[in-house]
KEKOL-669517 format. One record per atom (N, C-alpha, C): residue number from 1; residue in one letter; atom name; x, y, z. Coordinates in Angstrom, 1 decimal. Atoms other than C-alpha are relative to their C-alpha. Example, Ala and Ser with C-alpha at 12.3 -4.5 7.8 and 13.67 -1.06 7.14 Angstrom:
REM KEKOL-669517
+-----+---------+-------+--------+--------+--------+
| num | residuo | atomo |   east |  north |     up |
+-----+---------+-------+--------+--------+--------+
|   1 |       a |     N |    0.9 |   -1.2 |    0.0 |
|   1 |       a |    CA |   12.3 |   -4.5 |    7.8 |
|   1 |       a |     C |    0.9 |    1.2 |    0.0 |
|   2 |       s |     N |   -0.9 |   -1.1 |    0.0 |
|   2 |       s |    CA |   13.7 |   -1.1 |    7.1 |
|   2 |       s |     C |   -0.8 |    1.1 |    0.8 |
+-----+---------+-------+--------+--------+--------+
This chain:
REM KEKOL-669517
+-----+---------+-------+--------+--------+--------+
| num | residuo | atomo |   east |  north |     up |
+-----+---------+-------+--------+--------+--------+
|   1 |       x |     N |   -0.8 |    0.4 |    1.0 |
|   1 |       x |    CA |   -1.2 |   30.2 |    9.0 |
|   1 |       x |     C |    0.1 |   -0.9 |    0.6 |
|   2 |       x |     N |   -0.1 |    1.6 |   -0.1 |
|   2 |       x |    CA |    0.1 |   27.3 |   11.3 |
|   2 |       x |     C |   -0.5 |   -1.0 |    0.2 |
|   3 |       x |     N |    1.0 |    0.7 |   -0.1 |
|   3 |       x |    CA |   -3.6 |   25.5 |   11.3 |
|   3 |       x |     C |    0.7 |   -0.2 |   -1.2 |
|   4 |       x |     N |   -0.7 |    0.2 |    1.3 |
|   4 |       x |    CA |   -2.7 |   25.7 |    7.6 |
|   4 |       x |     C |    1.2 |   -0.9 |    0.0 |
|   5 |       x |     N |   -0.9 |    1.1 |    0.3 |
|   5 |       x |    CA |    0.4 |   23.9 |    7.5 |
|   5 |       x |     C |   -0.5 |   -0.8 |    1.2 |
|   6 |       x |     N |   -0.2 |    1.3 |   -0.6 |
|   6 |       x |    CA |   -0.5 |   21.5 |   10.2 |
|   6 |       x |     C |   -1.1 |   -1.0 |   -0.7 |
|   7 |       x |     N |    0.6 |    0.9 |    0.8 |
|   7 |       x |    CA |   -3.4 |   20.6 |    8.2 |
|   7 |       x |     C |    0.6 |   -1.2 |   -1.2 |
|   8 |       x |     N |   -0.8 |    0.6 |    1.3 |
|   8 |       x |    CA |   -1.5 |   20.4 |    5.2 |
|   8 |       x |     C |    1.2 |   -1.1 |    0.4 |
|   9 |       x |     N |   -0.6 |    0.8 |    0.1 |
|   9 |       x |    CA |    1.0 |   18.2 |    6.9 |
|   9 |       x |     C |   -0.7 |   -1.0 |    0.9 |
|  10 |       x |     N |    1.6 |    1.8 |    0.0 |
|  10 |       x |    CA |   -2.5 |   15.6 |    8.3 |
|  10 |       x |     C |    0.0 |   -0.4 |   -1.2 |
|  11 |       x |     N |    0.4 |    1.0 |    0.7 |
|  11 |       x |    CA |   -3.5 |   15.4 |    5.1 |
|  11 |       x |     C |    1.6 |   -0.7 |   -1.1 |
|  12 |       x |     N |   -1.4 |    0.2 |    0.2 |
|  12 |       x |    CA |    0.1 |   14.9 |    3.7 |
|  12 |       x |     C |    0.1 |   -1.8 |    0.7 |
|  13 |       x |     N |   -0.2 |    1.3 |   -0.8 |
|  13 |       x |    CA |    0.2 |   11.9 |    6.4 |
|  13 |       x |     C |   -1.0 |   -1.2 |   -0.7 |
|  14 |       x |     N |    0.8 |    0.8 |    0.7 |
|  14 |       x |    CA |   -3.0 |   10.6 |    5.6 |
|  14 |       x |     C |    0.1 |   -0.7 |   -1.3 |
|  15 |       x |     N |    0.1 |    0.9 |    1.4 |
|  15 |       x |    CA |   -2.1 |   10.0 |    1.6 |
|  15 |       x |     C |    1.4 |   -0.9 |    0.1 |
|  16 |       x |     N |   -1.0 |    1.2 |   -0.4 |
|  16 |       x |    CA |    1.0 |    8.1 |    3.0 |
|  16 |       x |     C |   -0.7 |   -0.8 |   -0.3 |
|  17 |       x |     N |    0.7 |    1.2 |   -1.1 |
|  17 |       x |    CA |   -0.7 |    6.6 |    5.4 |
|  17 |       x |     C |   -1.2 |   -1.6 |   -0.9 |
|  18 |       x |     N |    0.9 |    1.2 |    0.8 |
|  18 |       x |    CA |   -3.4 |    4.9 |    2.2 |
|  18 |       x |     C |    1.0 |   -0.1 |   -0.7 |
|  19 |       x |     N |   -0.3 |    0.9 |    0.5 |
|  19 |       x |    CA |   -0.7 |    4.4 |    0.1 |
|  19 |       x |     C |    0.8 |   -0.7 |    0.0 |
|  20 |       x |     N |   -0.2 |    0.8 |   -0.1 |
|  20 |       x |    CA |    1.3 |    2.5 |    1.5 |
|  20 |       x |     C |   -1.3 |   -1.1 |    0.6 |
|  21 |       x |     N |    1.4 |    1.3 |    0.1 |
|  21 |       x |    CA |   -1.9 |    0.6 |    2.6 |
|  21 |       x |     C |   -0.4 |   -0.3 |   -1.3 |
|  22 |       x |     N |    0.7 |    0.6 |    1.1 |
|  22 |       x |    CA |   -3.0 |    0.2 |   -1.1 |
|  22 |       x |     C |    1.6 |   -0.8 |   -0.8 |
|  23 |       x |     N |   -0.5 |    0.4 |    0.1 |
|  23 |       x |    CA |    0.6 |   -0.9 |   -1.7 |
|  23 |       x |     C |    0.4 |   -1.2 |    0.1 |
|  24 |       x |     N |    0.4 |    0.6 |   -1.5 |
|  24 |       x |    CA |    0.7 |   -3.3 |    1.3 |
|  24 |       x |     C |   -1.3 |   -1.1 |   -1.1 |
|  25 |       x |     N |    1.0 |    1.0 |    0.9 |
|  25 |       x |    CA |   -2.6 |   -5.2 |   -0.7 |
|  25 |       x |     C |    0.5 |   -0.2 |   -1.0 |
|  26 |       x |     N |   -1.2 |   -0.1 |    1.2 |
|  26 |       x |    CA |   -1.0 |   -4.6 |   -4.0 |
|  26 |       x |     C |    1.0 |   -1.2 |    0.3 |
|  27 |       x |     N |   -1.2 |    1.3 |    0.0 |
|  27 |       x |    CA |    2.1 |   -6.7 |   -3.1 |
|  27 |       x |     C |   -0.4 |   -1.0 |    0.4 |
|  28 |       x |     N |    1.2 |    1.6 |   -1.0 |
|  28 |       x |    CA |   -0.1 |   -9.3 |   -0.8 |
|  28 |       x |     C |   -0.3 |   -0.5 |   -2.2 |
|  29 |       x |     N |    0.0 |    0.6 |    0.7 |
|  29 |       x |    CA |   -1.7 |   -9.9 |   -3.9 |
|  29 |       x |     C |    0.7 |   -0.6 |   -1.3 |
|  30 |       x |     N |   -1.6 |    0.6 |    0.7 |
|  30 |       x |    CA |    1.1 |   -9.9 |   -6.3 |
|  30 |       x |     C |    0.8 |   -1.7 |    0.6 |
|  31 |       x |     N |   -1.6 |    1.0 |   -1.0 |
|  31 |       x |    CA |    3.4 |  -12.6 |   -3.6 |
|  31 |       x |     C |   -1.7 |   -1.2 |   -0.1 |
|  32 |       x |     N |    0.9 |    0.8 |    0.0 |
|  32 |       x |    CA |   -0.4 |  -14.7 |   -3.4 |
|  32 |       x |     C |   -0.1 |   -0.9 |   -1.8 |
|  33 |       x |     N |    0.7 |    0.9 |    1.4 |
|  33 |       x |    CA |   -0.8 |  -15.2 |   -7.7 |
|  33 |       x |     C |    1.6 |   -0.4 |   -0.6 |
|  34 |       x |     N |   -1.6 |    0.5 |    0.4 |
|  34 |       x |    CA |    3.2 |  -15.5 |   -7.7 |
|  34 |       x |     C |    0.4 |   -1.6 |    0.7 |
|  35 |       x |     N |   -0.2 |    1.2 |   -0.4 |
|  35 |       x |    CA |    2.7 |  -18.3 |   -5.2 |
|  35 |       x |     C |   -1.1 |   -1.0 |   -0.5 |
|  36 |       x |     N |    0.8 |    0.6 |    0.6 |
|  36 |       x |    CA |   -0.3 |  -19.9 |   -7.0 |
|  36 |       x |     C |    0.6 |   -0.6 |   -1.3 |
|  37 |       x |     N |    0.1 |   -0.3 |    1.0 |
|  37 |       x |    CA |    1.4 |  -19.7 |  -10.0 |
|  37 |       x |     C |    1.3 |   -1.5 |   -0.3 |
|  38 |       x |     N |   -1.2 |    0.8 |   -0.8 |
|  38 |       x |    CA |    4.6 |  -21.6 |   -8.7 |
|  38 |       x |     C |   -0.4 |   -1.2 |    0.2 |
|  39 |       x |     N |    1.0 |    1.3 |   -0.7 |
|  39 |       x |    CA |    2.4 |  -24.5 |   -6.9 |
|  39 |       x |     C |   -0.5 |   -0.6 |   -1.8 |
|  40 |       x |     N |    0.7 |    0.8 |    0.4 |
|  40 |       x |    CA |    0.9 |  -25.3 |  -10.4 |
|  40 |       x |     C |    1.3 |   -0.4 |   -0.9 |
|  41 |       x |     N |   -1.4 |    0.3 |    0.8 |
|  41 |       x |    CA |    4.1 |  -25.2 |  -12.6 |
|  41 |       x |     C |    0.7 |   -1.1 |    0.4 |
|  42 |       x |     N |   -0.5 |    1.2 |   -1.4 |
|  42 |       x |    CA |    5.9 |  -27.3 |  -10.1 |
|  42 |       x |     C |   -0.5 |   -1.2 |    0.4 |
|  43 |       x |     N |    1.0 |    1.2 |   -0.7 |
|  43 |       x |    CA |    3.3 |  -29.2 |   -8.8 |
|  43 |       x |     C |    0.3 |   -0.6 |    0.9 |
+-----+---------+-------+--------+--------+--------+
C-alpha cells in the first residue's frame, strides 16, 4: 500500500514538473512574440 502511494506521489510530481516546463516554454514564446511585435510597431 505504501509503495502504491509513493508511486502516485512520484507521478504527480512528474506531472507538475512537466506542466511547469510547458508553461515556462509557452510564456517565453509569448514574451518573445510581444517583444518582436512592440519593436515592429514602435520601431
